[in-house]
C-alpha positions as CSV (number, residue, x, y, z in Angstrom):
1,X,-0.2,0.0,0.1
2,X,1.1,3.7,-1.0
3,X,2.4,6.1,1.6
4,X,0.1,8.3,3.3
5,X,0.8,12.1,3.5
6,X,1.2,13.4,6.7
7,X,-1.8,14.1,9.2
8,X,-2.5,18.1,8.9
9,X,-3.4,19.8,12.5
10,X,-5.9,21.6,13.4
11,X,-5.6,25.6,13.6
12,X,-6.9,27.2,16.9
13,X,-8.0,30.8,17.0
14,X,-8.5,31.4,20.9
15,X,-8.3,35.5,20.5
16,X,-10.4,35.7,17.7
17,X,-12.9,33.2,19.2
18,X,-12.9,35.4,22.3
19,X,-13.0,38.9,20.4
20,X,-15.6,37.7,17.8
21,X,-18.0,39.5,19.8
22,X,-16.3,43.3,19.8
23,X,-16.1,43.0,15.9
24,X,-18.9,45.5,15.3
25,X,-16.1,48.2,16.6
26,X,-14.4,47.7,13.7
27,X,-14.7,49.3,9.8
28,X,-16.9,47.8,8.0
29,X,-14.2,46.4,5.5
30,X,-12.2,45.3,8.6
31,X,-14.7,43.1,10.4
32,X,-16.0,41.5,7.1
33,X,-12.4,40.4,6.3
34,X,-11.8,39.1,9.8
35,X,-15.3,37.2,9.5
36,X,-14.2,35.3,6.5
37,X,-11.2,34.7,7.7
38,X,-12.9,33.1,10.9
39,X,-15.6,31.2,8.7
40,X,-12.5,30.0,6.3
41,X,-10.6,28.2,9.3
42,X,-13.5,26.8,10.6
43,X,-14.2,25.0,7.6
44,X,-10.3,23.9,7.1
45,X,-10.7,22.5,10.5
46,X,-13.8,20.3,9.3
47,X,-12.0,19.3,6.5
48,X,-9.1,18.2,9.2
49,X,-11.2,16.5,11.2
50,X,-12.9,14.3,8.4
51,X,-9.1,14.1,7.1
52,X,-8.6,12.4,10.7
53,X,-11.4,9.9,9.9
54,X,-9.9,8.7,6.9
55,X,-6.3,8.7,8.0
56,X,-7.5,6.2,11.3
57,X,-9.4,4.1,8.8
58,X,-6.1,3.3,6.7
59,X,-5.3,1.3,10.3
60,X,-8.2,-0.9,10.2
61,X,-6.8,-4.5,9.7
62,X,-9.7,-5.6,8.0
63,X,-9.8,-3.3,5.2
64,X,-9.7,-4.3,1.3
65,X,-7.4,-3.0,-1.0
66,X,-10.4,-1.4,-2.9
67,X,-11.8,0.3,0.2
68,X,-8.3,1.5,0.7
69,X,-8.2,3.3,-2.1
70,X,-11.1,4.9,-1.9
71,X,-9.9,6.1,1.7
72,X,-6.8,7.0,0.2
73,X,-8.5,9.2,-2.4
74,X,-10.7,10.5,-0.1
75,X,-7.4,11.9,1.9
76,X,-6.0,13.4,-1.2
77,X,-9.3,15.2,-2.0
78,X,-9.6,16.5,1.8
79,X,-5.5,17.7,1.1
80,X,-6.4,19.7,-1.9
81,X,-9.4,21.1,-0.1
82,X,-7.4,22.1,3.3
83,X,-4.6,24.0,0.7
84,X,-7.4,25.9,-1.1
85,X,-9.0,27.0,2.4
86,X,-5.4,27.7,3.2
87,X,-4.7,30.0,0.0
88,X,-7.9,31.6,0.4
89,X,-7.1,32.5,4.4
90,X,-4.0,34.0,3.4
91,X,-5.6,36.3,1.0
92,X,-7.9,37.6,3.0
93,X,-5.2,37.6,6.0
94,X,-3.3,40.2,3.6
95,X,-6.7,42.2,3.2
96,X,-7.0,42.6,6.5
97,X,-3.7,43.4,7.2
98,X,-4.1,46.3,4.3
99,X,-7.2,47.2,6.3
100,X,-5.7,47.9,9.1
101,X,-2.9,49.8,7.8
102,X,-5.1,52.5,6.7
């Protein structure tokens, strides 16, 4: 069976989670950027959780080679989803940073 990629780690945002209720005090563009960042990070964490589920299944001694292939493809698809979400999030962070500099 082929080697699978490393398991991604969830992203924690304790400061943002704590201060999310203070967003109405910010400028609208900055507030919107921060909300989008928060949403994207939550989506990435959902994909990471799903990825962890599939990853755990690869250790099942009773898994058939066909099911292993399906799970392996699901893992690769999740990696791609996580990578896309990360790229979008980096762009949103750049936008928020520009808003802060105004």
